[in-house]
ZASENU-393285 format. One record per residue (C-alpha): x negated, y negated, z; residue in three letters; chain. Coordinates in Angstrom, 3 decimals, m for minus. Layout:
! ZASENU-393285
NODE         xx         yy         zz   seza   nuke
NODE          X          Y          Z    Ala      A
...
This chain:
! ZASENU-393285
NODE         xx         yy         zz   seza   nuke
NODE     m6.090     92.076     38.369    Unk      A
NODE     m6.426     89.037     39.908    Unk      A
NODE     m2.711     88.086     41.950    Unk      A
NODE     m0.820     85.519     40.296    Unk      A
NODE     m1.583     82.961     43.021    Unk      A
NODE     m5.249     83.606     43.270    Unk      A
NODE     m5.182     83.984     39.211    Unk      A
NODE     m3.855     80.085     38.861    Unk      A
NODE     m6.563     78.874     41.584    Unk      A
NODE     m9.400     80.658     40.243    Unk      A
NODE     m8.532     78.961     36.568    Unk      A
NODE     m8.654     75.536     38.567    Unk      A
NODE    m12.200     76.024     39.114    Unk      A
NODE    m12.905     77.562     35.876    Unk      A
NODE    m11.657     74.377     34.065    Unk      A
NODE    m13.455     72.354     36.339    Unk      A
NODE    m16.623     73.833     35.203    Unk      A
NODE    m15.437     73.174     31.511    Unk      A
NODE    m13.700     69.775     31.600    Unk      A
NODE    m13.774     66.824     33.618    Unk      A
NODE    m10.677     64.659     34.295    Unk      A
NODE    m10.759     61.042     33.958    Unk      A
NODE     m8.539     57.839     33.950    Unk      A
NODE     m6.691     57.452     30.567    Unk      A
NODE     m6.220     54.142     28.415    Unk      A
NODE     m9.501     52.318     29.649    Unk      A
NODE    m12.398     53.714     27.570    Unk      A
NODE    m14.223     53.473     31.029    Unk      A
NODE    m12.608     56.158     32.362    Unk      A
NODE    m11.897     58.920     29.721    Unk      A
NODE    m11.049     62.633     29.845    Unk      A
NODE    m13.534     65.245     28.571    Unk      A
NODE    m12.953     68.761     27.624    Unk      A
NODE    m15.404     71.870     26.196    Unk      A
NODE    m14.460     72.288     22.613    Unk      A
NODE    m15.875     71.603     19.462    Unk      A
NODE    m14.370     68.519     18.876    Unk      A
NODE    m14.893     67.044     22.698    Unk      A
NODE    m18.543     67.851     22.377    Unk      A
NODE    m19.119     64.716     20.477    Unk      A
NODE    m16.880     62.711     22.762    Unk      A
NODE    m18.427     60.850     26.067    Unk      A
NODE    m18.153     62.873     29.105    Unk      A
NODE    m18.059     61.471     32.796    Unk      A
NODE    m19.061     63.857     35.499    Unk      A
NODE    m16.853     66.284     36.848    Unk      A
NODE    m17.293     65.649     40.475    Unk      A
NODE    m16.858     61.648     39.820    Unk      A
NODE    m14.152     62.279     37.335    Unk      A
NODE    m12.255     64.389     39.705    Unk      A
NODE    m12.852     61.478     42.693    Unk      A
NODE    m10.948     58.989     40.173    Unk      A
NODE     m8.171     61.570     39.175    Unk      A
NODE     m4.471     60.587     40.941    Unk      A
NODE     m1.519     62.344     39.581    Unk      A
NODE      2.354     61.646     40.434    Unk      A
NODE      4.382     64.781     39.520    Unk      A
NODE      7.820     64.407     39.167    Unk      A
NODE     10.402     67.227     39.657    Unk      A
NODE      7.463     69.341     41.907    Unk      A
NODE     10.005     71.606     43.470    Unk      A
NODE     10.943     72.994     40.051    Unk      A
NODE      9.756     76.448     38.460    Unk      A
NODE      6.761     75.034     36.818    Unk      A
NODE      6.174     72.166     39.956    Unk      A
NODE      5.894     74.685     42.449    Unk      A
NODE      2.835     76.403     40.974    Unk      A
NODE      1.080     73.359     39.012    Unk      A
NODE      1.028     71.133     41.915    Unk      A
NODE     m1.236     73.408     44.309    Unk      A
NODE     m3.415     74.176     41.098    Unk      A
NODE     m3.959     70.141     40.421    Unk      A
NODE     m4.587     69.946     44.136    Unk      A
NODE     m7.016     72.537     44.726    Unk      A
NODE     m8.866     70.855     41.243    Unk      A
NODE     m8.469     67.192     42.018    Unk      A
NODE     m8.122     66.957     45.741    Unk      A
NODE     m4.672     67.419     48.221    Unk      A
NODE     m4.432     63.820     48.491    Unk      A
NODE     m4.865     62.699     45.012    Unk      A
NODE     m1.741     64.738     43.977    Unk      A
NODE      1.480     63.135     44.858    Unk      A
NODE      4.579     65.747     44.521    Unk      A
NODE      7.878     63.985     43.911    Unk      A
NODE     11.612     65.382     43.765    Unk      A
NODE     15.192     64.335     44.969    Unk      A
NODE     14.606     67.674     47.287    Unk      A
NODE     12.200     68.753     50.027    Unk      A
NODE      9.703     70.783     48.626    Unk      A
NODE      8.605     74.297     49.950    Unk      A
NODE      6.979     73.797     53.612    Unk      A
NODE      3.352     74.763     51.705    Unk      A
NODE      4.017     71.893     49.246    Unk      A
NODE      5.019     69.544     51.965    Unk      A
NODE      2.017     70.469     54.031    Unk      A
NODE     m0.374     70.885     51.437    Unk      A
NODE     m0.846     66.945     50.224    Unk      A
NODE      1.266     64.084     49.824    Unk      A
NODE      5.214     64.145     49.020    Unk      A
NODE      7.737     61.555     48.506    Unk      A
NODE     11.289     61.298     47.692    Unk      A
NODE     11.615     60.036     44.051    Unk      A
NODE     14.950     59.949     41.806    Unk      A
NODE     13.275     59.588     38.388    Unk      A
NODE     16.505     57.498     36.989    Unk      A
NODE     15.545     54.704     39.331    Unk      A
NODE     12.932     52.774     37.251    Unk      A
NODE     12.020     50.676     40.081    Unk      A
NODE     11.219     53.681     42.216    Unk      A
NODE      8.940     55.335     39.770    Unk      A
NODE      6.925     52.238     39.690    Unk      A
NODE      6.488     51.944     43.216    Unk      A
NODE      5.294     55.202     43.583    Unk      A
NODE      3.063     54.824     40.779    Unk      A
NODE      1.677     51.652     42.314    Unk      A
NODE      1.506     53.019     46.200    Unk      A
NODE     m0.450     56.064     45.047    Unk      A
NODE     m2.502     54.369     42.699    Unk      A
NODE     m1.875     56.758     40.013    Unk      A
NODE     m4.007     57.614     36.851    Unk      A
NODE     m1.435     60.144     35.323    Unk      A
NODE      2.198     61.054     35.415    Unk      A
NODE      3.146     64.604     35.102    Unk      A
NODE      7.093     64.197     34.135    Unk      A
NODE      8.566     67.583     34.932    Unk      A
NODE     12.019     66.548     36.095    Unk      A
NODE     14.722     67.645     33.628    Unk      A
NODE     17.681     69.772     33.452    Unk      A
NODE     17.399     72.863     31.483    Unk      A
NODE     19.401     74.264     28.514    Unk      A
NODE     21.987     76.383     30.669    Unk      A
NODE     22.497     73.963     32.984    Unk      A
NODE     22.543     70.834     30.738    Unk      A
NODE     25.627     72.545     28.810    Unk      A
NODE     27.285     72.726     31.814    Unk      A
NODE     26.687     68.832     32.726    Unk      A
NODE     25.711     67.154     29.637    Unk      A
NODE     26.022     63.807     30.853    Unk      A
NODE     24.011     64.312     33.959    Unk      A
NODE     21.179     66.039     31.458    Unk      A
NODE     21.413     62.747     29.444    Unk      A
NODE     20.878     61.085     32.325    Unk      A
NODE     18.170     62.638     34.036    Unk      A
NODE     16.483     63.728     30.817    Unk      A
NODE     16.682     60.895     28.627    Unk      A
NODE     16.484     58.034     31.468    Unk      A
NODE     13.995     59.963     33.204    Unk      A
NODE     11.428     59.985     30.406    Unk      A
NODE     12.137     55.982     29.710    Unk      A
NODE     11.150     54.997     33.076    Unk      A
NODE      8.385     57.595     32.912    Unk      A
NODE      6.775     55.982     29.636    Unk      A
NODE      7.379     52.528     30.929    Unk      A
NODE      5.771     52.994     33.890    Unk      A
NODE      2.827     54.465     32.181    Unk      A
NODE      2.793     51.650     29.704    Unk      A
NODE      2.821     49.105     32.326    Unk      A
NODE      0.164     50.534     34.781    Unk      A
NODE     m1.950     52.419     31.778    Unk      A
NODE     m1.747     56.045     32.395    Unk      A
NODE     m1.885     59.037     30.792    Unk      A
NODE      1.604     60.919     30.766    Unk      A
NODE      2.402     64.708     30.127    Unk      A
NODE      5.965     65.504     29.935    Unk      A
NODE      6.804     68.936     28.775    Unk      A
NODE      9.041     69.764     25.630    Unk      A
NODE     10.614     73.253     25.007    Unk      A
NODE     11.504     75.435     22.100    Unk      A
NODE     15.053     73.996     22.595    Unk      A
NODE     14.176     71.106     20.300    Unk      A
NODE     14.292     73.833     17.341    Unk      A
NODE     17.510     74.678     16.141    Unk      A
NODE     19.113     77.135     13.245    Unk      A
NODE     18.049     75.003     10.481    Unk      A
NODE     14.702     75.735     11.566    Unk      A
NODE     12.173     78.552     10.579    Unk      A
NODE     12.655     81.583     13.116    Unk      A
NODE      9.727     83.147     12.412    Unk      A
NODE      6.380     81.610     12.969    Unk      A
NODE      7.924     78.367     13.552    Unk      A
NODE      5.274     75.833     12.861    Unk      A
NODE      4.327     72.644     14.867    Unk      A
NODE      5.858     69.972     12.413    Unk      A
NODE      9.306     71.066     11.001    Unk      A
NODE     12.860     70.252     11.261    Unk      A
NODE     14.073     69.648     14.686    Unk      A
NODE     18.101     69.956     14.787    Unk      A
NODE     18.815     71.227     18.208    Unk      A
NODE     22.604     72.417     19.210    Unk      A
NODE     22.429     71.521     23.238    Unk      A
NODE     21.896     68.598     24.985    Unk      A
NODE     18.764     69.715     26.531    Unk      A
NODE     16.873     70.193     23.073    Unk      A
NODE     18.696     66.664     21.785    Unk      A
NODE     17.003     65.014     25.149    Unk      A
NODE     13.755     66.686     24.390    Unk      A
NODE     13.520     66.060     20.822    Unk      A
NODE     14.300     62.080     21.774    Unk      A
NODE     11.824     62.300     24.412    Unk      A
NODE      8.860     63.488     21.892    Unk      A
NODE      9.924     60.629     19.254    Unk      A
NODE      9.711     57.935     22.137    Unk      A
NODE      6.683     59.434     23.748    Unk      A
NODE      5.132     59.178     20.256    Unk      A
NODE      6.685     55.332     19.920    Unk      A
NODE      5.132     54.474     23.209    Unk      A
NODE      1.893     55.751     22.040    Unk      A
NODE      1.714     53.795     18.624    Unk      A
NODE      3.391     50.659     19.946    Unk      A
NODE      2.002     50.680     23.438    Unk      A
NODE     m1.017     52.473     23.597    Unk      A
NODE      0.204     55.225     26.284    Unk      A
NODE     m1.756     58.180     26.063    Unk      A
NODE      1.410     60.506     25.782    Unk      A
NODE      0.697     64.183     25.536    Unk      A
NODE      3.284     67.171     25.414    Unk      A
NODE      3.683     71.016     24.961    Unk      A
NODE      6.720     72.414     23.454    Unk      A
NODE      7.181     75.203     26.506    Unk      A
NODE      8.718     78.892     25.303    Unk      A
NODE     10.302     81.082     28.109    Unk      A
NODE      8.441     80.569     31.196    Unk      A
NODE      8.380     83.975     33.434    Unk      A
NODE      6.892     83.339     37.328    Unk      A
NODE      6.724     85.878     40.188    Unk      A
NODE      6.753     82.887     42.809    Unk      A
NODE      9.502     80.461     41.450    Unk      A
NODE     12.966     81.934     40.701    Unk      A
NODE     14.202     80.649     37.240    Unk      A
NODE     16.085     77.379     36.849    Unk      A
NODE     18.864     77.313     34.579    Unk      A
NODE     17.249     78.073     31.267    Unk      A
NODE     18.261     80.527     28.693    Unk      A
NODE     15.222     82.710     28.699    Unk      A
NODE     15.839     83.345     32.809    Unk      A
NODE     16.642     86.813     31.787    Unk      A
NODE     12.898     87.594     31.971    Unk      A
NODE     12.570     86.485     35.287    Unk      A
NODE     15.668     88.139     36.721    Unk      A
NODE     15.412     91.564     34.903    Unk      A
NODE     12.210     92.080     37.197    Unk      A
NODE     14.228     91.305     40.548    Unk      A
NODE     16.998     93.605     39.539    Unk      A
NODE     14.490     96.162     38.949    Unk      A
NODE     13.335     96.535     42.177    Unk      A
NODE     16.688     96.648     43.821    Unk      A
NODE     17.619    100.420     45.008    Unk      A
NODE     20.671    100.209     42.083    Unk      A
NODE     17.706     99.727     39.358    Unk      A
NODE     19.818     98.376     36.733    Unk      A
NODE     20.243     94.831     35.267    Unk      A
NODE     22.866     93.321     32.851    Unk      A
NODE     21.459     91.359     30.845    Unk      A
NODE     23.051     88.363     29.202    Unk      A
NODE     21.237     88.320     25.786    Unk      A
NODE     21.831     90.978     23.185    Unk      A
NODE     19.034     93.480     23.340    Unk      A
NODE     17.543     92.554     19.900    Unk      A
NODE     17.002     89.079     20.675    Unk      A
NODE     13.564     87.753     20.209    Unk      A
NODE     11.924     84.506     22.052    Unk      A
NODE      8.763     83.469     22.740    Unk      A
NODE      7.402     83.414     26.200    Unk      A
NODE      4.665     82.820     28.726    Unk      A
NODE      3.267     83.827     31.932    Unk      A
NODE      3.132     80.982     34.504    Unk      A
NODE     m0.870     81.440     34.852    Unk      A
NODE     m1.252     80.870     31.279    Unk      A
NODE      1.653     77.894     31.359    Unk      A
NODE     m0.410     76.022     34.436    Unk      A
NODE     m3.632     76.387     32.149    Unk      A
NODE     m2.237     75.096     29.048    Unk      A
NODE     m0.898     72.031     30.695    Unk      A
NODE     m4.096     71.191     32.478    Unk      A
NODE     m6.030     72.143     29.297    Unk      A
NODE     m4.157     69.497     27.385    Unk      A
NODE     m4.042     66.997     29.783    Unk      A
NODE     m7.723     66.803     30.066    Unk      A
NODE     m8.503     67.031     26.272    Unk      A
NODE    m10.263     63.891     25.040    Unk      A
NODE     m7.853     62.111     23.105    Unk      A
NODE    m10.355     62.457     19.744    Unk      A
NODE    m10.211     65.992     20.130    Unk      A
NODE     m6.013     65.620     19.386    Unk      A
NODE     m4.687     65.542     15.956    Unk      A
NODE     m0.818     65.352     17.368    Unk      A
NODE      0.758     64.303     20.502    Unk      A
NODE      3.305     67.200     20.609    Unk      A
NODE      1.785     71.076     20.744    Unk      A
NODE      3.709     74.466     20.149    Unk      A
NODE      2.587     76.748     22.637    Unk      A
NODE      3.140     80.274     23.366    Unk      A
NODE      1.659     83.640     24.514    Unk      A
NODE      3.656     86.675     23.603    Unk      A
NODE      7.355     87.320     22.119    Unk      A
NODE      9.569     89.881     23.070    Unk      A
NODE     13.453     91.267     22.960    Unk      A
NODE     15.324     92.334     26.183    Unk      A
NODE     15.208     95.804     24.926    Unk      A
NODE     11.200     95.606     24.777    Unk      A
NODE     10.791     94.239     28.242    Unk      A
NODE     13.341     96.653     29.517    Unk      A
NODE     11.551     99.500     27.883    Unk      A
NODE      8.144     97.891     29.634    Unk      A
NODE      9.480     97.988     33.066    Unk      A
NODE     11.161    101.347     32.423    Unk      A
NODE      7.744    102.976     31.895    Unk      A
NODE      6.633    101.447     35.080    Unk      A
NODE      9.781    102.564     37.014    Unk      A
NODE     11.442    104.970     35.746    Unk      A
NODE     15.259    105.484     35.789    Unk      A
NODE     15.557    101.654     35.333    Unk      A
NODE     18.571    100.966     33.148    Unk      A
NODE     19.536     97.532     31.680    Unk      A
NODE     22.871     96.806     29.768    Unk      A
NODE     24.036     94.110     27.673    Unk      A
NODE     26.656     91.616     28.023    Unk      A
NODE     26.095     88.358     26.237    Unk      A
NODE     27.591     84.951     27.114    Unk      A
NODE     27.228     81.735     25.985    Unk      A
NODE     23.666     81.346     26.162    Unk      A
NODE     23.387     84.111     23.244    Unk      A
NODE     24.804     81.389     20.780    Unk      A
NODE     21.911     79.056     22.520    Unk      A
NODE     19.080     81.954     21.779    Unk      A
NODE     20.487     82.492     18.317    Unk      A
NODE     19.398     78.722     17.519    Unk      A
NODE     15.860     78.878     18.653    Unk      A
NODE     13.091     80.751     17.435    Unk      A
NODE     11.765     84.360     17.467    Unk      A
NODE      8.067     83.594     17.258    Unk      A
NODE      6.317     80.368     17.136    Unk      A
NODE      2.825     79.084     15.380    Unk      A
NODE      0.250     77.472     18.155    Unk      A
NODE     m2.520     77.158     16.071    Unk      A
NODE     m2.612     73.686     16.188    Unk      A
NODE     m3.082     74.174     19.773    Unk      A
NODE     m5.899     76.856     19.546    Unk      A
NODE     m7.956     74.931     16.985    Unk      A
NODE     m7.726     71.139     18.484    Unk      A
NODE     m8.196     72.308     22.152    Unk      A
NODE     m9.203     75.785     22.105    Unk      A
NODE     m5.793     77.257     23.908    Unk      A
NODE     m5.838     81.030     24.080    Unk      A
NODE     m3.350     82.809     26.463    Unk      A
NODE     m4.476     85.544     28.834    Unk      A
NODE     m1.033     87.727     29.302    Unk      A
NODE      0.823     89.594     26.848    Unk      A
NODE      3.846     91.864     27.950    Unk      A
NODE      2.086     94.709     29.499    Unk      A
NODE      0.087     92.411     31.695    Unk      A
NODE      3.261     90.581     32.498    Unk      A
NODE      4.960     93.559     33.202    Unk      A
NODE      2.346     95.064     35.796    Unk      A
NODE      1.730     91.616     37.595    Unk      A
NODE      5.580     90.810     37.982    Unk      A
NODE      6.504     94.063     39.502    Unk      A
NODE      3.085     94.419     41.453    Unk      A
NODE      3.702     91.287     43.121    Unk      A
NODE      7.309     91.168     43.833    Unk      A
NODE      7.455     94.793     44.731    Unk      A
NODE      5.013     93.535     47.707    Unk      A
NODE      7.025     90.365     48.430    Unk      A
NODE     10.757     92.193     48.319    Unk      A
NODE      9.400     95.122     50.257    Unk      A
NODE     10.541     97.467     47.489    Unk      A
NODE     10.942    101.090     48.570    Unk      A
NODE      9.917    102.440     45.207    Unk      A
NODE      6.258    100.900     43.511    Unk      A
NODE      5.720    100.745     39.952    Unk      A
NODE      3.340    103.287     38.480    Unk      A
NODE      0.179    101.961     36.300    Unk      A
NODE      0.731    102.511     32.707    Unk      A
């Protein structure tokens, strides 16, 4: 299997051969992708389209940004992707293309960077996640809600395409837990989920009222072997791999053993994001899509690791995050994404376990290497 990073960069080239990125809102600058609906849409050439694409990424030093930014730069050109955050990014990100300080709660600063970068699209990743948000709900409201407002205002003013991720946290106890449909009850119990419902509705309003080309994916739990988790309820699915490779080979999980949640490996997450960003508007039947790759419990991921690292042991000590997890779906239905723009995940639990353990054992210099299953 390709390494995690090589896999992502390989897909930057693969998607380039299937889709052309173009500038939104202006009909002379249109995105195009290869699926059945997109075939009837007018396409620009890939080379010309990529020359026009200029993207501002907020929250670029977070879990998704540190892998999405290199992907976008490989695809559109290093100078075309401006990475921004309130903290300095990794050395490779700063050295690999333009980087700027940006507090997304500052509307004037958002507008200034959009103009200075001559942006055609914004990928707005800056957000406080579920567990962190519960510890500081006022800050979560400020960053998540105000930040989205400022980005959508800039998109309306400058005719930009905008991608803002949503989350399975928009669902709540009254939502069907199995095979949760794309259109259903949204009554979250966390401030993170509440601000994301607001973002979804506001994005749809700006699309209808001001013609903003707004797009969103409801991310499940995201697993990465590159970036550390950022304070979410599904972080256990990353932490467990790090602990499995330590000499003690034990992990204390903050969720119950039987808590099933939707999950996705980072290469699939990055690919899904770019595929939706580049899909032609004519192919899309909604602004916000469910997306997933697999679903598993802590017991199931623990068993997958034990099969590769015999002797690994997981114990369970549920904390406040258990209540959050209990309000989320166990599985979600992403058939609309599959139908509209051809979404197909490539990593299931076994593939995730193989690649995570392989990559981390090398990076951490683990004395015991995983066995192949």
